[in-house]
VEXDREN-2710 file (C-alpha; in Angstrom, 1 decimal):
% VEXDREN-2710
k/r/px/py/pz
1/UNK/0.0/0.1/0.0
2/UNK/1.0/3.4/-0.9
3/UNK/1.7/6.5/1.5
4/UNK/-1.2/8.2/3.6
5/UNK/-1.2/11.2/0.6
6/UNK/-3.6/10.5/-2.4
7/UNK/-4.6/6.9/-2.8
8/UNK/-7.6/6.1/-3.9
9/UNK/-10.3/4.7/-1.7
10/UNK/-13.3/2.5/-2.0
11/UNK/-16.5/3.9/-2.7
12/UNK/-19.0/3.3/0.3
13/UNK/-22.2/2.5/-0.2
14/UNK/-24.3/4.2/2.9
15/UNK/-26.8/1.6/2.8
16/UNK/-24.3/-1.0/3.5
17/UNK/-22.6/0.9/6.5
18/UNK/-25.9/2.4/7.9
19/UNK/-24.8/5.8/7.2
20/UNK/-27.9/8.2/7.8
21/UNK/-29.5/10.1/5.0
22/UNK/-28.2/13.7/5.7
23/UNK/-29.0/17.0/4.6
24/UNK/-25.6/17.9/4.0
25/UNK/-23.5/16.4/1.9
26/UNK/-20.1/17.5/2.1
27/UNK/-18.3/19.4/5.0
28/UNK/-15.0/21.3/4.1
29/UNK/-12.3/22.0/7.0
30/UNK/-8.8/22.6/6.4
31/UNK/-7.5/21.5/3.2
32/UNK/-10.0/18.8/3.7
33/UNK/-13.3/18.0/2.1
34/UNK/-15.2/15.2/3.5
35/UNK/-18.2/13.9/1.1
36/UNK/-20.9/11.7/2.5
37/UNK/-22.9/11.2/-0.5
38/UNK/-19.5/10.0/-2.2
39/UNK/-18.0/8.4/0.5
40/UNK/-14.9/10.0/0.5
41/UNK/-12.4/12.1/1.9
42/UNK/-10.2/14.7/-0.4
43/UNK/-7.3/16.7/0.1
44/UNK/-7.0/19.7/-2.3
45/UNK/-9.6/17.7/-4.3
46/UNK/-7.5/14.4/-4.8
47/UNK/-8.9/11.2/-2.5
48/UNK/-7.6/10.3/0.6
49/UNK/-7.3/6.6/1.3
50/UNK/-9.7/6.0/4.5
51/UNK/-11.1/2.7/5.7
52/UNK/-15.0/2.2/5.9
53/UNK/-15.1/2.2/9.8
54/UNK/-12.9/5.2/10.2
55/UNK/-14.6/7.4/7.5
56/UNK/-17.7/6.2/9.8
57/UNK/-16.0/7.8/12.8
58/UNK/-15.2/10.7/11.2
59/UNK/-18.0/11.4/9.7
60/UNK/-19.7/11.0/13.0
61/UNK/-16.9/13.5/14.5
62/UNK/-17.2/16.2/11.9
63/UNK/-21.6/15.9/12.3
64/UNK/-21.2/16.7/15.5
65/UNK/-18.1/19.3/15.6
66/UNK/-17.1/20.9/18.8
67/UNK/-19.0/18.4/20.6
68/UNK/-17.8/15.5/22.7
69/UNK/-18.7/12.3/20.9
70/UNK/-18.5/9.5/24.0
71/UNK/-17.2/6.2/23.4
72/UNK/-20.4/4.6/24.0
73/UNK/-21.6/6.6/20.9
74/UNK/-19.0/5.9/18.6
75/UNK/-19.8/2.2/19.6
76/UNK/-23.3/2.5/19.3
77/UNK/-22.5/3.9/15.7
78/UNK/-20.2/1.8/14.3
79/UNK/-21.1/-1.5/15.5
80/UNK/-24.5/-3.3/15.7
81/UNK/-25.5/-5.0/18.4
82/UNK/-24.2/-8.3/18.6
83/UNK/-21.1/-7.4/17.0
84/UNK/-18.0/-8.9/19.0
85/UNK/-14.9/-6.9/18.7
86/UNK/-12.2/-5.3/20.5
87/UNK/-14.1/-2.1/20.9
88/UNK/-11.0/0.0/22.7
89/UNK/-8.5/-1.4/20.4
90/UNK/-10.8/-0.5/17.2
91/UNK/-11.4/2.8/17.9
92/UNK/-8.0/3.3/18.7
93/UNK/-6.6/2.2/15.3
94/UNK/-9.6/4.2/13.7
95/UNK/-8.7/7.3/15.5
96/UNK/-4.9/6.7/14.4
97/UNK/-6.0/6.2/10.3
98/UNK/-7.8/9.2/10.7
99/UNK/-5.3/11.1/12.3
100/UNK/-3.0/9.6/9.5
101/UNK/-4.9/10.4/6.6
102/UNK/-5.4/14.0/8.4
103/UNK/-1.7/14.8/9.2
104/UNK/-2.7/15.1/13.0
105/UNK/-1.4/14.3/15.9
106/UNK/-2.7/13.2/19.4
107/UNK/-0.4/15.7/21.1
108/UNK/-0.9/19.1/19.1
109/UNK/-4.4/18.1/17.7
110/UNK/-5.6/20.2/14.5
111/UNK/-8.6/18.3/14.0
112/UNK/-9.3/15.6/16.2
113/UNK/-8.8/16.2/20.3
114/UNK/-9.0/13.2/22.7
115/UNK/-10.5/13.9/25.9
116/UNK/-9.4/10.8/28.1
117/UNK/-11.6/8.3/28.8
118/UNK/-14.5/9.8/27.6
119/UNK/-14.1/10.0/23.9
120/UNK/-13.4/12.7/21.2
121/UNK/-14.0/15.8/19.6
122/UNK/-13.7/17.3/16.1
123/UNK/-11.9/20.9/16.8
124/UNK/-11.6/22.2/13.3
125/UNK/-13.7/24.7/12.1
126/UNK/-16.2/23.4/9.6
127/UNK/-18.1/24.8/6.4
128/UNK/-20.8/23.0/5.3
129/UNK/-21.8/22.9/1.4
130/UNK/-25.2/21.4/1.5
131/UNK/-27.2/22.4/-1.4
132/UNK/-30.2/22.8/0.9
133/UNK/-28.5/24.1/3.6
134/UNK/-31.1/26.0/6.1
135/UNK/-28.8/26.9/9.0
136/UNK/-26.0/29.3/8.5
137/UNK/-22.3/27.4/9.0
138/UNK/-21.2/26.9/13.0
139/UNK/-19.1/30.2/13.4
140/UNK/-17.6/30.7/17.1
141/UNK/-17.1/34.2/18.1
142/UNK/-17.0/36.8/15.6
143/UNK/-14.8/35.7/12.9
144/UNK/-15.9/34.6/9.7
145/UNK/-15.4/31.1/8.0
146/UNK/-13.5/32.2/5.3
147/UNK/-10.9/33.9/7.9
148/UNK/-11.2/30.6/10.1
149/UNK/-10.2/28.3/7.3
150/UNK/-7.3/30.8/6.3
151/UNK/-6.0/30.5/9.9
152/UNK/-6.2/26.7/10.0
153/UNK/-4.7/26.6/6.6
154/UNK/-1.9/28.3/7.9
155/UNK/-1.2/26.7/11.3
156/UNK/-1.7/23.1/9.4
157/UNK/1.3/24.7/7.2
158/UNK/3.1/25.6/9.7
159/UNK/3.1/22.7/11.0
160/UNK/3.9/20.6/8.3
161/UNK/6.9/23.1/7.9
162/UNK/8.0/22.5/11.2
163/UNK/7.6/18.6/10.8
164/UNK/10.1/19.1/7.7
165/UNK/12.4/21.4/9.7
166/UNK/12.6/19.3/12.1
167/UNK/13.4/16.1/9.8
168/UNK/16.0/18.0/7.8
169/UNK/17.7/18.9/11.5
170/UNK/17.6/15.3/12.6
171/UNK/19.5/14.2/8.9
172/UNK/21.6/16.9/9.4
173/UNK/23.1/15.7/13.2
174/UNK/23.2/12.7/12.0
175/UNK/25.4/13.3/8.5
176/UNK/27.7/15.4/10.9
177/UNK/28.1/12.7/13.4
178/UNK/28.8/10.2/10.7
179/UNK/31.2/12.8/9.2
180/UNK/32.8/13.1/12.9
181/UNK/33.3/9.5/13.2
182/UNK/34.8/8.8/9.9
183/UNK/37.2/12.2/10.5
184/UNK/38.2/10.3/14.1
185/UNK/38.5/6.8/12.6
186/UNK/40.7/8.6/9.8
187/UNK/43.0/10.5/11.9
188/UNK/43.1/7.6/14.8
189/UNK/44.5/4.9/11.9
190/UNK/46.6/7.6/9.9
191/UNK/48.9/7.7/13.0
END
């Protein structure tokens, strides 16, 4: 399997996975769009690979953005009565897959916040792209959705740049260490 980036995901039949019919067709947050009708997560219009259970969990979290989604509610929504799974491990694995797909982290979340022993909360600002939308998009405070999206995109870009800088620093330190060892070995065996 390829990396997290732009791999193709299978289309999800909402009836097969018991996804409720929604008024909202898709949600945008940061560089992502969650299209419930198509069963796709896209980043800058490119499909992002996400398996069915993590997709359903992400859809649940996004629909309840800003609110705590408890572990019992997740169990009820994702697994039918009589389904026997290691629930905690399955939810943790699904959250891990979602975070990898979004480039998120548990330590410094941009999208999904863990509320220990209680559940999860989707924390990014969301823009709904429903065709027949009646309620205005959620706007905390007095800022506009566009401003929130711009700020969120900048934060995400800064975190990605910080991660690249950290990686380059580690590689540079490792290269200097190898160079130092090579020089020390050369001087030791020269004399």
